[in-house]
KEVEXPA-954669 format. One record per residue: x, y, z of N, C-alpha, C in turn; residue number from 1. Coordinates in pm, 1 decimal. Layout:
N
drennu n_xx->X n_yy->Y n_zz->Z ca_xx->X ca_yy->Y ca_zz->Z c_xx->X c_yy->Y c_zz->Z num->NUM;
...
REM end
This chain:
108
drennu n_xx->13961.9 n_yy->9382.7 n_zz->6839.4 ca_xx->14004.8 ca_yy->9263.9 ca_zz->6768.2 c_xx->13884.4 c_yy->9187.2 c_zz->6715.1 num->1;
drennu n_xx->13778.6 n_yy->9180.0 n_zz->6795.5 ca_xx->13657.7 ca_yy->9109.8 ca_zz->6754.8 c_xx->13595.8 c_yy->9177.3 c_zz->6632.4 num->2;
drennu n_xx->13596.3 n_yy->9310.7 n_zz->6630.4 ca_xx->13541.6 ca_yy->9386.2 ca_zz->6518.8 c_xx->13618.8 c_yy->9356.9 c_zz->6390.0 num->3;
drennu n_xx->13749.9 n_yy->9340.5 n_zz->6400.6 ca_xx->13832.3 ca_yy->9311.2 ca_zz->6283.8 c_xx->13793.6 c_yy->9176.6 c_zz->6224.3 num->4;
drennu n_xx->13770.1 n_yy->9075.7 n_zz->6308.2 ca_xx->13727.5 ca_yy->8945.0 ca_zz->6257.8 c_xx->13593.1 c_yy->8955.0 c_zz->6187.7 num->5;
drennu n_xx->13505.4 n_yy->9034.9 n_zz->6244.2 ca_xx->13374.3 ca_yy->9057.3 ca_zz->6184.7 c_xx->13390.1 c_yy->9122.4 c_zz->6047.4 num->6;
drennu n_xx->13478.5 n_yy->9220.6 n_zz->6037.4 ca_xx->13502.8 ca_yy->9289.0 ca_zz->5911.2 c_xx->13563.7 c_yy->9193.2 c_zz->5809.6 num->7;
drennu n_xx->13652.6 n_yy->9105.0 n_zz->5853.5 ca_xx->13712.2 ca_yy->9007.8 ca_zz->5762.8 c_xx->13606.5 c_yy->8917.4 c_zz->5700.3 num->8;
drennu n_xx->13508.3 n_yy->8875.2 n_zz->5777.1 ca_xx->13403.2 ca_yy->8789.4 ca_zz->5721.6 c_xx->13318.0 c_yy->8865.7 c_zz->5620.9 num->9;
drennu n_xx->13295.3 n_yy->8993.4 n_zz->5646.8 ca_xx->13221.1 ca_yy->9076.7 ca_zz->5551.9 c_xx->13301.9 c_yy->9092.4 c_zz->5424.1 num->10;
drennu n_xx->13432.4 n_yy->9117.9 n_zz->5436.5 ca_xx->13518.7 ca_yy->9132.0 ca_zz->5319.0 c_xx->13520.7 c_yy->9004.8 c_zz->5237.3 num->11;
drennu n_xx->13526.8 n_yy->8890.5 n_zz->5302.7 ca_xx->13525.9 ca_yy->8761.9 ca_zz->5233.1 c_xx->13396.0 c_yy->8744.2 c_zz->5156.7 num->12;
drennu n_xx->13285.3 n_yy->8779.1 n_zz->5218.0 ca_xx->13154.6 ca_yy->8770.5 ca_zz->5152.3 c_xx->13152.3 c_yy->8858.5 c_zz->5028.1 num->13;
drennu n_xx->13206.9 n_yy->8979.1 n_zz->5038.4 ca_xx->13210.6 ca_yy->9072.6 ca_zz->4925.7 c_xx->13293.8 c_yy->9015.1 c_zz->4811.7 num->14;
drennu n_xx->13406.7 n_yy->8957.1 n_zz->4843.1 ca_xx->13495.7 ca_yy->8904.8 ca_zz->4739.9 c_xx->13432.9 c_yy->8790.2 c_zz->4661.0 num->15;
drennu n_xx->13339.9 n_yy->8720.4 n_zz->4721.1 ca_xx->13275.7 ca_yy->8607.5 ca_zz->4654.7 c_xx->13161.6 c_yy->8651.7 c_zz->4562.4 num->16;
drennu n_xx->13122.6 n_yy->8775.8 n_zz->4569.6 ca_xx->13014.3 ca_yy->8826.0 ca_zz->4486.0 c_xx->13068.3 c_yy->8873.9 c_zz->4351.2 num->17;
drennu n_xx->12982.2 n_yy->8875.2 n_zz->4249.9 ca_xx->13021.4 ca_yy->8928.0 ca_zz->4119.6 c_xx->13021.9 c_yy->9080.2 c_zz->4125.5 num->18;
drennu n_xx->13086.4 n_yy->9142.7 n_zz->4028.7 ca_xx->13092.2 ca_yy->9288.9 ca_zz->4024.5 c_xx->12951.2 c_yy->9348.2 c_zz->4020.5 num->19;
drennu n_xx->12863.5 n_yy->9289.6 n_zz->3940.7 ca_xx->12726.4 ca_yy->9339.9 ca_zz->3931.5 c_xx->12656.0 c_yy->9332.7 c_zz->4066.6 num->20;
drennu n_xx->12675.4 n_yy->9222.1 n_zz->4137.1 ca_xx->12613.9 ca_yy->9206.6 ca_zz->4269.6 c_xx->12671.8 c_yy->9307.1 c_zz->4369.4 num->21;
drennu n_xx->12802.1 n_yy->9328.7 n_zz->4360.9 ca_xx->12868.3 ca_yy->9423.1 ca_zz->4451.1 c_xx->12812.7 c_yy->9563.6 c_zz->4430.5 num->22;
drennu n_xx->12799.7 n_yy->9603.4 n_zz->4305.4 ca_xx->12751.9 ca_yy->9738.0 ca_zz->4275.1 c_xx->12604.2 c_yy->9752.7 c_zz->4310.7 num->23;
drennu n_xx->12527.3 n_yy->9649.8 n_zz->4287.1 ca_xx->12386.0 ca_yy->9653.0 ca_zz->4325.6 c_xx->12373.1 c_yy->9669.6 c_zz->4477.3 num->24;
drennu n_xx->12455.3 n_yy->9597.7 n_zz->4552.2 ca_xx->12453.8 ca_yy->9608.7 ca_zz->4698.6 c_xx->12504.9 c_yy->9746.5 c_zz->4742.3 num->25;
drennu n_xx->12607.6 n_yy->9796.2 n_zz->4675.5 ca_xx->12659.7 ca_yy->9929.3 ca_zz->4706.4 c_xx->12550.7 c_yy->10035.0 c_zz->4688.2 num->26;
drennu n_xx->12478.7 n_yy->10025.6 n_zz->4577.3 ca_xx->12370.7 ca_yy->10121.0 ca_zz->4550.2 c_xx->12265.0 c_yy->10113.6 c_zz->4660.5 num->27;
drennu n_xx->12224.5 n_yy->9993.6 n_zz->4695.4 ca_xx->12122.1 ca_yy->9973.9 ca_zz->4798.2 c_xx->12167.7 c_yy->10032.5 c_zz->4931.6 num->28;
drennu n_xx->12289.6 n_yy->10001.4 n_zz->4970.2 ca_xx->12341.5 ca_yy->10048.6 ca_zz->5098.6 c_xx->12362.8 c_yy->10199.8 c_zz->5099.6 num->29;
drennu n_xx->12402.3 n_yy->10254.9 n_zz->4986.4 ca_xx->12427.8 ca_yy->10399.1 ca_zz->4977.5 c_xx->12301.2 c_yy->10481.1 c_zz->4997.4 num->30;
drennu n_xx->12187.7 n_yy->10424.2 n_zz->4964.0 ca_xx->12061.5 ca_yy->10498.5 ca_zz->4972.7 c_xx->11993.5 c_yy->10486.1 c_zz->5108.3 num->31;
drennu n_xx->12052.4 n_yy->10408.9 n_zz->5199.2 ca_xx->11995.2 ca_yy->10393.4 ca_zz->5333.5 c_xx->12035.6 c_yy->10514.7 c_zz->5416.7 num->32;
drennu n_xx->11936.8 n_yy->10586.8 n_zz->5468.4 ca_xx->11966.2 ca_yy->10709.8 ca_zz->5543.9 c_xx->12037.4 c_yy->10681.6 c_zz->5675.3 num->33;
drennu n_xx->11994.9 n_yy->10578.5 n_zz->5747.1 ca_xx->12057.1 ca_yy->10544.0 ca_zz->5874.4 c_xx->12089.5 c_yy->10394.6 c_zz->5875.2 num->34;
drennu n_xx->12203.7 n_yy->10358.4 n_zz->5815.1 ca_xx->12238.2 ca_yy->10216.2 ca_zz->5807.0 c_xx->12272.6 c_yy->10157.3 c_zz->5943.9 num->35;
drennu n_xx->12245.6 n_yy->10028.1 n_zz->5956.2 ca_xx->12283.7 ca_yy->9956.2 ca_zz->6077.5 c_xx->12435.9 c_yy->9939.5 c_zz->6078.1 num->36;
drennu n_xx->12487.4 n_yy->9890.3 n_zz->6186.7 ca_xx->12632.2 ca_yy->9866.8 ca_zz->6195.8 c_xx->12676.1 c_yy->9765.6 c_zz->6090.4 num->37;
drennu n_xx->12597.9 n_yy->9661.0 n_zz->6073.0 ca_xx->12631.1 ca_yy->9557.7 ca_zz->5973.9 c_xx->12628.0 c_yy->9615.7 c_zz->5831.7 num->38;
drennu n_xx->12528.6 n_yy->9698.1 n_zz->5801.8 ca_xx->12519.9 ca_yy->9761.0 ca_zz->5669.7 c_xx->12637.7 c_yy->9855.4 c_zz->5646.7 num->39;
drennu n_xx->12675.1 n_yy->9929.4 n_zz->5749.1 ca_xx->12789.7 ca_yy->10020.4 ca_zz->5739.2 c_xx->12918.6 c_yy->9943.4 c_zz->5714.3 num->40;
drennu n_xx->12934.8 n_yy->9831.5 n_zz->5783.6 ca_xx->13054.6 ca_yy->9749.5 ca_zz->5766.2 c_xx->13062.8 c_yy->9694.2 c_zz->5624.4 num->41;
drennu n_xx->12949.3 n_yy->9653.8 n_zz->5570.4 ca_xx->12949.1 ca_yy->9599.9 ca_zz->5434.9 c_xx->12981.8 c_yy->9709.7 c_zz->5334.1 num->42;
drennu n_xx->12926.6 n_yy->9828.5 n_zz->5353.7 ca_xx->12955.9 ca_yy->9940.6 ca_zz->5265.5 c_xx->13105.2 c_yy->9976.1 c_zz->5272.2 num->43;
drennu n_xx->13160.1 n_yy->9977.7 n_zz->5392.0 ca_xx->13303.5 ca_yy->10005.6 ca_zz->5407.8 c_xx->13389.3 c_yy->9899.8 c_zz->5340.8 num->44;
drennu n_xx->13346.5 n_yy->9774.3 n_zz->5349.4 ca_xx->13421.3 ca_yy->9666.3 ca_zz->5285.1 c_xx->13420.4 c_yy->9682.3 c_zz->5133.1 num->45;
drennu n_xx->13307.5 n_yy->9722.9 n_zz->5079.0 ca_xx->13300.1 ca_yy->9746.2 ca_zz->4934.0 c_xx->13392.7 c_yy->9860.7 c_zz->4894.9 num->46;
drennu n_xx->13391.4 n_yy->9968.0 n_zz->4973.4 ca_xx->13478.6 ca_yy->10081.8 ca_zz->4944.2 c_xx->13626.0 c_yy->10044.8 c_zz->4958.3 num->47;
drennu n_xx->13656.5 n_yy->9961.0 n_zz->5054.5 ca_xx->13794.7 ca_yy->9914.6 ca_zz->5070.4 c_xx->13837.2 c_yy->9830.4 c_zz->4950.6 num->48;
drennu n_xx->13747.6 n_yy->9744.6 n_zz->4904.4 ca_xx->13775.8 ca_yy->9663.3 ca_zz->4785.3 c_xx->13804.9 c_yy->9753.3 c_zz->4665.9 num->49;
drennu n_xx->13733.7 n_yy->9864.0 n_zz->4654.5 ca_xx->13752.8 ca_yy->9956.8 ca_zz->4542.9 c_xx->13892.8 c_yy->10017.6 c_zz->4541.8 num->50;
drennu n_xx->13955.9 n_yy->10024.6 n_zz->4658.6 ca_xx->14092.9 ca_yy->10076.5 ca_zz->4665.0 c_xx->14191.1 c_yy->9983.8 c_zz->4594.3 num->51;
drennu n_xx->14156.7 n_yy->9856.1 n_zz->4584.3 ca_xx->14247.3 ca_yy->9756.6 ca_zz->4526.5 c_xx->14202.4 c_yy->9706.7 c_zz->4390.1 num->52;
drennu n_xx->14079.0 n_yy->9736.5 n_zz->4351.6 ca_xx->14023.8 ca_yy->9684.6 ca_zz->4226.2 c_xx->13968.8 c_yy->9801.4 c_zz->4144.1 num->53;
drennu n_xx->14036.8 n_yy->9832.1 n_zz->4034.5 ca_xx->13996.6 ca_yy->9946.2 ca_zz->3951.4 c_xx->13857.6 c_yy->9928.2 c_zz->3891.0 num->54;
drennu n_xx->13820.5 n_yy->9804.6 n_zz->3858.3 ca_xx->13687.0 ca_yy->9780.7 ca_zz->3803.4 c_xx->13579.3 c_yy->9819.6 c_zz->3903.6 num->55;
drennu n_xx->13599.8 n_yy->9780.9 n_zz->4027.1 ca_xx->13503.8 ca_yy->9815.1 ca_zz->4132.8 c_xx->13502.7 c_yy->9966.3 c_zz->4153.7 num->56;
drennu n_xx->13620.0 n_yy->10027.4 n_zz->4156.0 ca_xx->13629.4 ca_yy->10172.7 ca_zz->4176.5 c_xx->13556.8 c_yy->10248.6 c_zz->4065.7 num->57;
drennu n_xx->13577.3 n_yy->10209.2 n_zz->3941.2 ca_xx->13512.0 ca_yy->10275.8 ca_zz->3828.8 c_xx->13360.9 c_yy->10255.1 c_zz->3832.9 num->58;
drennu n_xx->13318.2 n_yy->10134.9 n_zz->3868.4 ca_xx->13174.9 ca_yy->10105.8 ca_zz->3877.0 c_xx->13110.3 c_yy->10186.2 c_zz->3989.9 num->59;
drennu n_xx->13180.7 n_yy->10201.8 n_zz->4100.6 ca_xx->13129.0 ca_yy->10281.5 ca_zz->4212.0 c_xx->13118.5 c_yy->10428.1 c_zz->4171.0 num->60;
drennu n_xx->13219.3 n_yy->10477.8 n_zz->4101.7 ca_xx->13216.4 ca_yy->10617.2 ca_zz->4056.6 c_xx->13096.4 c_yy->10641.1 c_zz->3964.5 num->61;
drennu n_xx->13073.7 n_yy->10550.2 n_zz->3871.9 ca_xx->12958.9 ca_yy->10560.9 ca_zz->3780.9 c_xx->12827.1 c_yy->10553.9 c_zz->3859.8 num->62;
drennu n_xx->12821.3 n_yy->10462.8 n_zz->3954.5 ca_xx->12701.1 ca_yy->10446.0 ca_zz->4036.5 c_xx->12674.5 c_yy->10571.6 c_zz->4119.0 num->63;
drennu n_xx->12778.9 n_yy->10630.6 n_zz->4175.3 ca_xx->12762.9 ca_yy->10754.2 ca_zz->4253.5 c_xx->12704.0 c_yy->10865.8 c_zz->4168.0 num->64;
drennu n_xx->12749.3 n_yy->10877.4 n_zz->4043.6 ca_xx->12694.6 ca_yy->10979.1 ca_zz->3953.7 c_xx->12547.4 c_yy->10951.2 c_zz->3923.6 num->65;
drennu n_xx->12514.3 n_yy->10824.3 n_zz->3901.1 ca_xx->12374.8 ca_yy->10787.3 ca_zz->3874.7 c_xx->12286.1 c_yy->10818.1 c_zz->3995.7 num->66;
drennu n_xx->12337.7 n_yy->10786.4 n_zz->4114.4 ca_xx->12262.0 ca_yy->10813.0 ca_zz->4237.4 c_xx->12240.8 c_yy->10963.4 c_zz->4254.2 num->67;
drennu n_xx->12345.3 n_yy->11041.1 n_zz->4230.2 ca_xx->12334.6 ca_yy->11187.1 ca_zz->4242.9 c_xx->12230.2 c_yy->11242.5 c_zz->4146.2 num->68;
drennu n_xx->12230.6 n_yy->11194.2 n_zz->4022.8 ca_xx->12132.0 ca_yy->11239.1 ca_zz->3924.0 c_xx->11991.0 c_yy->11199.4 c_zz->3965.8 num->69;
drennu n_xx->11977.3 n_yy->11077.6 n_zz->4014.6 ca_xx->11846.4 ca_yy->11028.8 ca_zz->4059.4 c_xx->11794.2 c_yy->11112.3 c_zz->4176.6 num->70;
drennu n_xx->11880.7 n_yy->11140.2 n_zz->4272.0 ca_xx->11839.9 ca_yy->11220.5 ca_zz->4387.6 c_xx->11805.8 c_yy->11363.7 c_zz->4346.4 num->71;
drennu n_xx->11880.0 n_yy->11417.2 n_zz->4250.5 ca_xx->11850.4 ca_yy->11552.1 ca_zz->4201.3 c_xx->11712.5 c_yy->11555.2 c_zz->4134.7 num->72;
drennu n_xx->11682.3 n_yy->11453.2 n_zz->4053.7 ca_xx->11549.8 ca_yy->11446.2 ca_zz->3990.4 c_xx->11439.8 c_yy->11435.3 c_zz->4094.9 num->73;
drennu n_xx->11462.5 n_yy->11352.8 n_zz->4196.9 ca_xx->11364.2 ca_yy->11338.3 ca_zz->4304.7 c_xx->11342.5 c_yy->11470.7 c_zz->4377.4 num->74;
drennu n_xx->11453.6 n_yy->11540.2 n_zz->4405.3 ca_xx->11443.5 ca_yy->11669.4 ca_zz->4474.6 c_xx->11363.8 c_yy->11769.6 c_zz->4392.5 num->75;
drennu n_xx->11390.6 n_yy->11775.8 n_zz->4262.1 ca_xx->11316.8 ca_yy->11867.9 ca_zz->4175.4 c_xx->11169.0 c_yy->11831.0 c_zz->4171.5 num->76;
drennu n_xx->11140.3 n_yy->11702.8 n_zz->4157.0 ca_xx->11001.3 ca_yy->11658.2 ca_zz->4152.5 c_xx->10930.9 c_yy->11691.6 c_zz->4283.7 num->77;
drennu n_xx->10996.6 n_yy->11663.2 n_zz->4395.7 ca_xx->10938.5 ca_yy->11695.5 ca_zz->4526.5 c_xx->10916.3 c_yy->11845.4 c_zz->4541.1 num->78;
drennu n_xx->11012.6 n_yy->11924.3 n_zz->4495.0 ca_xx->10999.1 ca_yy->12069.7 ca_zz->4503.5 c_xx->10876.1 c_yy->12116.5 c_zz->4426.9 num->79;
drennu n_xx->10861.7 n_yy->12070.5 n_zz->4302.6 ca_xx->10748.4 ca_yy->12114.6 ca_zz->4221.0 c_xx->10615.3 c_yy->12063.7 c_zz->4275.3 num->80;
drennu n_xx->10614.8 n_yy->11943.3 n_zz->4330.8 ca_xx->10491.9 ca_yy->11892.4 ca_zz->4392.0 c_xx->10454.2 c_yy->11974.3 c_zz->4515.1 num->81;
drennu n_xx->10553.3 n_yy->12007.8 n_zz->4597.1 ca_xx->10526.7 ca_yy->12089.5 ca_zz->4715.8 c_xx->10484.4 c_yy->12230.6 c_zz->4677.3 num->82;
drennu n_xx->10546.8 n_yy->12287.0 n_zz->4574.1 ca_xx->10510.5 ca_yy->12420.4 ca_zz->4527.2 c_xx->10366.9 c_yy->12421.4 c_zz->4475.7 num->83;
drennu n_xx->10332.3 n_yy->12320.9 n_zz->4398.4 ca_xx->10196.3 ca_yy->12310.2 ca_zz->4345.7 c_xx->10094.9 c_yy->12297.1 c_zz->4459.6 num->84;
drennu n_xx->10129.4 n_yy->12215.9 n_zz->4557.3 ca_xx->10039.6 ca_yy->12197.9 ca_zz->4672.0 c_xx->10026.2 c_yy->12329.4 c_zz->4749.7 num->85;
drennu n_xx->10136.1 n_yy->12398.1 n_zz->4772.3 ca_xx->10133.5 ca_yy->12525.1 ca_zz->4843.4 c_xx->10048.5 c_yy->12627.2 c_zz->4768.5 num->86;
drennu n_xx->10069.8 n_yy->12635.2 n_zz->4637.5 ca_xx->9994.7 ca_yy->12732.0 ca_zz->4557.5 c_xx->9845.5 c_yy->12702.2 c_zz->4561.1 num->87;
drennu n_xx->9808.5 n_yy->12576.0 n_zz->4559.9 ca_xx->9666.1 ca_yy->12542.7 ca_zz->4561.8 c_xx->9603.4 c_yy->12575.1 c_zz->4697.7 num->88;
drennu n_xx->9683.8 n_yy->12572.3 n_zz->4802.4 ca_xx->9632.5 ca_yy->12605.1 ca_zz->4935.2 c_xx->9637.9 c_yy->12755.1 c_zz->4964.0 num->89;
drennu n_xx->9738.9 n_yy->12822.1 n_zz->4912.8 ca_xx->9764.2 ca_yy->12960.7 ca_zz->4949.7 c_xx->9682.3 c_yy->13062.0 c_zz->4871.2 num->90;
drennu n_xx->9656.3 n_yy->13034.3 n_zz->4745.4 ca_xx->9589.1 ca_yy->13132.7 ca_zz->4661.8 c_xx->9463.8 c_yy->13074.1 c_zz->4598.2 num->91;
drennu n_xx->9356.6 n_yy->13150.2 n_zz->4593.8 ca_xx->9240.1 ca_yy->13103.5 ca_zz->4518.1 c_xx->9278.3 c_yy->13088.8 c_zz->4371.3 num->92;
drennu n_xx->9218.8 n_yy->12995.6 n_zz->4302.2 ca_xx->9257.5 ca_yy->12967.2 ca_zz->4164.1 c_xx->9236.1 c_yy->13086.1 c_zz->4071.5 num->93;
drennu n_xx->9141.1 n_yy->13175.4 n_zz->4102.0 ca_xx->9117.1 ca_yy->13289.8 ca_zz->4013.1 c_xx->9216.4 c_yy->13404.1 c_zz->4035.2 num->94;
drennu n_xx->9294.6 n_yy->13399.6 n_zz->4143.3 ca_xx->9392.1 ca_yy->13504.8 ca_zz->4170.6 c_xx->9525.1 c_yy->13466.0 c_zz->4107.2 num->95;
drennu n_xx->9569.2 n_yy->13542.5 n_zz->4012.5 ca_xx->9693.2 ca_yy->13513.9 ca_zz->3942.5 c_xx->9796.8 c_yy->13620.8 c_zz->3974.3 num->96;
drennu n_xx->9921.6 n_yy->13587.6 n_zz->3954.6 ca_xx->10029.4 ca_yy->13683.8 ca_zz->3978.2 c_xx->10011.1 c_yy->13804.7 c_zz->3887.4 num->97;
drennu n_xx->9965.6 n_yy->13783.6 n_zz->3764.1 ca_xx->9945.0 ca_yy->13897.0 ca_zz->3673.4 c_xx->9840.7 c_yy->13992.3 c_zz->3729.7 num->98;
drennu n_xx->9740.1 n_yy->13941.2 n_zz->3799.9 ca_xx->9640.2 ca_yy->14026.7 ca_zz->3863.5 c_xx->9705.1 c_yy->14113.5 c_zz->3970.8 num->99;
drennu n_xx->9797.4 n_yy->14055.3 n_zz->4044.7 ca_xx->9866.4 ca_yy->14130.7 ca_zz->4149.7 c_xx->9950.1 c_yy->14242.0 c_zz->4089.4 num->100;
drennu n_xx->10017.9 n_yy->14211.0 n_zz->3978.9 ca_xx->10101.9 ca_yy->14311.5 ca_zz->3914.0 c_xx->10016.1 c_yy->14425.1 c_zz->3860.0 num->101;
drennu n_xx->9902.1 n_yy->14394.3 n_zz->3801.2 ca_xx->9813.4 ca_yy->14497.6 ca_zz->3749.1 c_xx->9759.6 c_yy->14583.9 c_zz->3861.5 num->102;
drennu n_xx->9727.8 n_yy->14522.2 n_zz->3974.8 ca_xx->9677.7 ca_yy->14596.8 ca_zz->4088.6 c_xx->9779.2 c_yy->14696.0 c_zz->4139.7 num->103;
drennu n_xx->9906.9 n_yy->14657.2 n_zz->4140.2 ca_xx->10012.5 ca_yy->14747.4 ca_zz->4185.8 c_xx->10023.3 c_yy->14869.6 c_zz->4096.7 num->104;
drennu n_xx->10008.1 n_yy->14851.7 n_zz->3965.2 ca_xx->10021.2 ca_yy->14963.1 ca_zz->3871.3 c_xx->9905.5 c_yy->15060.8 c_zz->3887.3 num->105;
drennu n_xx->9786.0 n_yy->15010.6 n_zz->3916.6 ca_xx->9669.3 ca_yy->15096.4 ca_zz->3930.9 c_xx->9679.9 c_yy->15184.6 c_zz->4055.1 num->106;
drennu n_xx->9746.7 n_yy->15133.2 n_zz->4159.2 ca_xx->9756.7 ca_yy->15205.4 ca_zz->4286.2 c_xx->9856.7 c_yy->15320.4 c_zz->4279.2 num->107;
drennu n_xx->9944.5 n_yy->15324.2 n_zz->4179.9 ca_xx->10050.2 ca_yy->15425.7 ca_zz->4171.4 c_xx->9999.7 c_yy->15560.7 c_zz->4138.3 num->108;
REM end
């Protein structure tokens, strides 16, 4: 019962915010890897509001797509940075893949 009262105060706080503020907070909370209980409750309240407000639901859907694209770009950038770092550590700069392929043909 105490948790429900706590959730009601969070919902009231959400309702007093503008759509832009709600979506900005949703984005911030969505990117937290390990949210606190209070952060989780606020995120749940925003999602609950979206069930009753089509504007909020549409804005959340758009935001989710933007977040997914942003995370995909970050993942690709991280991958290429890690690959570049690995290549610089693993192979001398004068050793190229084409050299390896030529070496294989000579051994046949």
